[in-house]
N, C-alpha and C positions, 0 to 999 in steps of 0.2 A: 887563731883563725876567726875572722869576722863572719857571722852568719846572719841570714834573714830567715824568717819563719813564714810558713803558709798561714793565712788567716783562718783557714778551715781545717778540720780534721776529716780525712777522706776514708770512707769505708771501702776498702779494696779487698779482693779475694786473697785469702791467706796463701793459697797455692802459688800465687804470683811470686812469692818470696822464697820459694824452695831453693832456687839457684842464685839469689841475690847475695853477694858476698858481704861478710861483716866488715865494718870500717876498720882499717888497719893503718891509718895515716898518723899525722902528728896529733898530739894531745889537744883536745878541745876543752877550753875552760868551762867550768860548770855553768857560769852565768850566760854563756852563749847558747845553751841548749834549753829547749822547753822541757816541761816535766812530764810530757806524755809517755805512755808505756812503749809505744812503737814510734821510732823516729827514723825517717829515710833521708839520706843525704844525696843531693845531686850537685855535680861540679862540672865545669867545662873541661873537656879532655880526659875525664875519668869515668869509669863505670859507676852506676848507681851503687850505693852501699848502705847497709843497715847499721845505724849507730847504736840502736837499742831496740830490744823487743823480741829476740829470737824465741824466748820461752812463751811469750804471749801469742806469737804466731803459731807455735806448735799446739798451744791450747785451743786455738781457734781453727784448727785444721778442718778443711771441708766447708768452712763458712767465710765470713768476712772479718777483717780486723781494722780497727780505727788507726789511721796512720797520719802523723804530722810530718809534713815534708819541709826540710830545711835546705838551704842552698847557700853557696858561696857567691856573693855579689860580684858581677863582672864590671861594675861601675865604681869608680873611686868614690870615696865617702862624700865629697862635696860637689860632685858633678850632678847638680840638680836637674838640668835638662835631660841628661842620660837616664835619670830615674823616672821623671814625671812626664816628659813629652814623648808621645808615642813614636814619632818619626825618629827622634834622637835615640830613644830607648831601643828601637829595633836593631841599631848597629851593634848593641851589646848583648842582644838576646841569645841564649843558648838553650838547648833541650837536654833533658835527661837521656840516659842511654837505653832505657827499657820502656816497654808498654805494659800497663797494668789493666785491671778490669774493674768496672764500677757499674752500678745500676743507673739506668736513665732516669728512673723516678727519683733517685737520690740526687742526681745532678739538678733536676728541676726544683726539687725541694730546697737545695742549698742556695738558690737564687744568685748564682754566679754568672748567669747569662746576661750579656749587655743588651741583647734584644732577642725576643722570642720569634723565630721565623717558622711559619707554617705554610701549608699549601695556599692559604688565602692571602698571606702577606710575605712572600719570599723576597729576599733581598734582590734589588735590581742593580746590575753593575755592567757597564761597558756594553750595553745592548744585548747581553746574553739573556736568553729566555729562562729565568730562574724557576718559573712555574713548571715548565717542562722538565727541567733538571730535577725538581723536587718530585715530580711524578715518577721519573726514572729511579730515583733513590728509593721511593716507597716500594716500587716493583722489585728492586734488587733485594731489599731487606726481607720482604715477604718470601722471596724465592730462596735466597742464600743465607739469610741471617747477617750478622755484623762481621765485617772483615777486620782483622787485627791490623792490617796494613793501612787502615784509614782511621787512626785514633783521633779522638777529640783532643784539643790542646788546652790545658789550664795554665794560665800565666800567673806566676808567683811573685811578680815584680812588685806587688802591693801598690797598685796605681794610686797615686796621691797619698800613699802611706796608709791606706784603709783596708782594702780587701782584695783577695784573688779574683780573677775574672776569666771567663771562657774566651779564649782567643780565636779558636777555630772549632767548628762543629755545631753551630747554632741550629742549622737545618737538620743535622743528623739526630740531635736530641729529640726534636719535635717529631721527626719521622719515626724514630724508635718507639716513642710513646703512642703514636697513632697506630703503628703496626703490632704493638704488643711484644716487640723485641726489647727486652729490658737490659741485657748484658752488652755493655759497650767497652771498647778499648779506649784507654786514656794515657796520655803522656804529659809530663810536666815541663814547663819552660820557666826561665827566670832571667832577670837582668840586674836590677839594683834595689836598694832599700832606701826609702826616704830618710834623710839624715836625722830628722827630729825623732825618729823611732829609737835612736841611740842615745838621746839626751836623758838626763836624770829627771826625776819627778818634778823638781823645782822648775827646771827650764820648761818642761811641758806645760805646767800650770801657768807660768809666766807668758808663754807664747799664746795659750788659749785666751788669757786675760787681754792681751794686746789685740788679738783678732776681734774679740767681743767688743772691746772699747771702740775699735774702728768701725764695726758694723753699727753700733749704737750711735756714733757720731754721724755716720752717713745717713742713717735713718732720720735722725733729728734734723739734719740739714735739708733733707728732701721733703720732709713732711710739710703740708699734706699732699704733695704731688705724688707720693708713692701710694699704691693701693694694694691691700692684702690680696694675694692670689694663692688660693689653696691648691695643693697637689695631692694626688692619690695614686696608689699602686693599682694599675689597671690590669695586671696579669690575672688571668683566670676568669675575667668577666665573661658572661655569656654573650653570644651573638644573637640578636633578635631581628627577624625578617617577617614581613607581612605575608599572610596567606590569603585572606579575603574577607569581605563583609557579607552580612546576612540581614535581610529585612525581617525584623521580628514582629510579632503581633502588636497591633496598635494600642491594645489595652493590656497592662496599664501604660500610661504615657510617660511618667516622670521617674524612671528608674535611675538612681544616682550612685548605686554601689552594688557589687556582686561578689560572691564568695563561692568556692568550689567545695563540694561535699565528697563525692566519689562517683565512679561510673559516669552517668550522664546527669547527675543531680547537682543543682546549684540552689542558692538562695540569693534573691535580690532585694533591695530596699528602695522605697520610694520617698521622695521629699514632699509629696502632696498630702501626707497624712494617712495614706492607705496602708502604711506599714511594711511588713515582710511578705515577700512572694516566693513560693517554691517554683523552681523552673527545671525543665528537662531540656537540655541542649545536646542534640546529636552531633558528634564530631567524628568524621571518618578517620580511623586510627592509622591509615596509611598516608593520607595527604594533609590532614589537619583541617580540612574544609568543613564548615558548619553545614549540616544537612537539614536540620529542623529545630524548632523551638516551641515548646508547649508550656503554657503558664498554668500554675495550680491556683488554689484558693488562698487568699491572703489572710493575715491576722493583723489587726490594727495596733500600731505601736507608735507613740509619740506624735509630734506635729511636723517635724522637718528632719526626717532621717536621711543622712547623706552617705554614711559608710557602714559596712557590715563585714564581719569576720566569723567564720565557722570555728567552733570549739569542739573538736571530736571527743575530747575527754569527757565532757558533760553532755554532749549532743545538744548544745545550745548555740546561740549566735550572740556576738557582741554587736551593738548598733550605736551609732552616734546620733544625737539629737542636736542639730545646730541651733534650734530655737532655745533649748534649755542649756546648751553648752555642756552636755553630759554624755557619758557612755553608760549604757545599760547592758546587762546580760539577760537574754530573753529566751524563753522556751518557744521555738518557732512553731510548734504545733498548737499551742494554746494562746500565745502572746503574753503569758505570765512573766512578770518581772522577777528574775531570779536574784539578781544582785546589781549593784551600781559601782562603777569605777570612779572614785572621787578625783577630780582634777584639782591641781593647785590653784590658789586664788587668782594669780596673775593670768591664768588661762581664761578667766571669765571676762577679761577686758577685750572682748571681741568687737569688731565692727559689724554692723548689721549685714547679715547674709554673707559674711566672709569668715565665719567661725569654723568649727570642727567639720571637716569634709572627709578626711581620710581615716582608714582603719585597716589594720592588718595584724594577724597573729602569726608569730614565727612557727615554722613547721614542727618544732619540738615542743611548742606550747609554753616556752619559758618567758617570752616577751610579747607584750601587746604594744603596738605602735599606733600613734595618731599624729595628725598635723592640722593646724588651722590653715584655711585657704589663702588668706593674705594677712599682712602684718597686724598683730594686736595693737590696740591703742597704746602708745608709748614705745612701741618697738620700731616705728618708722612709718613711712608712707605706703599707700597702696601702689600697685603696679602702674606704670605709665609707659609711653612710647620712648621715654628717655632711659628708664631703668626698671629693674624688677623690684619685687617686694621680698622682705626677709620674714620667713615664717619659722615656727618652732617644730622640729621633729621631736616628739615626746615619746619616751619609752617607759613602760610600766612593767613591774615584775611582782609576782605574788610574794607576800611577806608571810613566812611560816606556813606556806601552803594554803592560806586563806584569802585575805583581802589583797587587792592589787594596790600598789603604791608607786608613785613616780620614781624612776630609777636613773633618769638622765634626760638631758635636752641638748639638741644640736641646732644651731642656726643654719638655715637653708635659704639661698638666694634664688628666686625664680628668674626666668628670662624676662626681658622687657617685652612690651607689646609690639609686635611687628605689624607692618601694613598701615593703612589709614585709620583715622579715628571713627568711632561710633559711640553713641550714648551708652551702650551697654559694654564697652570694651573692658577687658580685664585679662590678667594672666596670673594664675595661682595654682596651688597644689590641690588636686581633686581626689587623689587616692594613693595608696601605698600597697606594695606587695613584697612580703618578706621571703627570701630564699634560704635554702638550707645552710649555706656557708656564711650566713650573717649579712650578706649583701641585701640592701633595701632598694627596690625599684620605686621610683617616684613618678607618678603620672602628673604632668603639668598640662593644664587645659587653658588655651588662649582663645579669646574672642576678639577679633578685630575686623577691619573691612578690607576685603580684597576685591576691588572692582565696585560694582553697584551694591551687592548684598553683603550683610555681615557673614563672616566665615570663621570656622573653628579650626584650630590646629591642636593635635595631640603630640606630646613628647614623652618618652620614657627615659629617665635618667637613672643611673646607678650611683649609690653612695655606700660608703663603708664606715659606719659610725663606730670606730673602735676606741677612740681616745676617751678618757674618763675625766677630762678637765671640765670646769664650770663653763656654762654656755657664754660665748662672747659674740654678741650680735654684730660686731665689727669684723668678725672673722668667720664667715660661713664655711660649712663643710664643703670639701671638693666634690664635684659631680662629673659624671661621664655620660654623654649622650649615646644611647643604644638604639633608639628608634624615634623617628619624627615623621609626621605626615599631615598635609592639609586635608581635612575631613569634610570640607564644605559645610553643609547644614546639619551634620551629625555631631552632637555635642557629647564627646566621650568623657564620662565622669568617673567610671568605675573600672577596675582591672583586677584580675585574680589569676592564679594558676589554673590550668586545665589538665586534662589527662595526658599521660605519656603516650607518644606515638610508637609505632612498631619499630622504628629505628633507634629508639631511645631518646629522641628529642622531646622536650616538654612543650606543651602549648600554653599560651596565655590567651585569656578572653577579656575583651573590653565591651562595656555596655554604654549606650548613649542615653542621655536624658532628652526625651522628645517633647518637653514642654515648649510653649511659645512657638508652635508650628515647626519645631526642629524635627529631624528625621529620627525614627526609632530603629536602631541598628545594633547588631553585634559585630565584633571584629575579632578574627582569630589571628594569632601570631605564632611563629615558630621560635622557640628559644633553644639554641644549640649550645652545648657545653663549651665553655670558653677555652681557647687555646692561645690566647695572647701572651 
């Protein structure tokens, strides 16, 4: 008997197997079965049966048991379209005979959904109002729970020979997670197994080598017409929406960075030499609207401070000094220099007034992040209307709990300058904000001309710097736009997390640099937990 295996092990309720019969058919060669403790077999025209694992199921009674699902392919060994092409494959698809139960959180964590459908992005098909349908589904789940006659369907055909996928139930998974209904019904379907899954190790290695050689040859033939395009997993990214602006006190004028402490307390930093400023920013916890702003007394630090990050462990702040191309740890009450974060030598090759702008400390205090505003000398050109500039996202980590040392660098490509030209035009990174899941928000600030007067634009991008490879300036990290707005004469240079609202959403606060007759403003944003 020729078998295909599921690519995932599925945690199913042990009680589901109380009346699943043990397999009693022809002998299955040992090489056709996986080594998992519990193996479930589905076949066309036969009831589901348990090949192995009755004792393990009894031991897990009342809980869940990890199950590998195997199936008899309904497609002949060399019918490639019947295995790989969805339209052809559907002719051979069959379903198991039973429904099982699984956690919605588990399904989301297994990443078998081809697309994550929510109330905000329901699938649109044949003119049907999917948004209204999603609302009805949410109402039904809240009222009645999950019906076993509406199981999600997991396809075990191993699309492309790689992994299982969710064939039906994308809306139901998201709806269950939104409603807090975790127990879902699931059934399994199958069709064929990609033929190369049955080849020996030698043939697999040979096929991979042939594919790699073909890709290398195509890349060489097309270079330099091909361009590196980075991709990222956008699932779980937050949704950011504007709440509103607030005209803050005119003094001080040139605030270029901001960081959140707690309650209504913040610290800001100025690039005019006036140093660190305590702030009280009132935010309505129901709406996120900024209601007031009161400035405290400053302490003088450095000459050109651009970024600031609160360190709750020491009750200090980290600040960047663009003039000295240095990061200091400062006591905000006295202005005393507590420590210095040493930058690698190549970071000192800054262009004038385009050096260290950004600063952020991860919520758990493990990583300190910074970035230069535009490309360092030797890293490429500054931004233009034709292309952006490549900067370095630099991460530091404490070594042995004491001094901070560089822990990684990632190339980041900013947007090109939009609109008409102006003498002061530029597009660069002005601040960073680190989120709890490791996502980094990058604030890009652009100055160009829209009409008669110079005009600013603020953009918030998300990046996920997870790889550990050496920096490659030709291959910048992927980014995803979460928010963008034309801000007129408000030059937003700083961003930080704000308080949590009553409904659980998090606020973001941006501050503008009012130098050169630009507006002095604060901007509040709503950051909603991602459901993509």
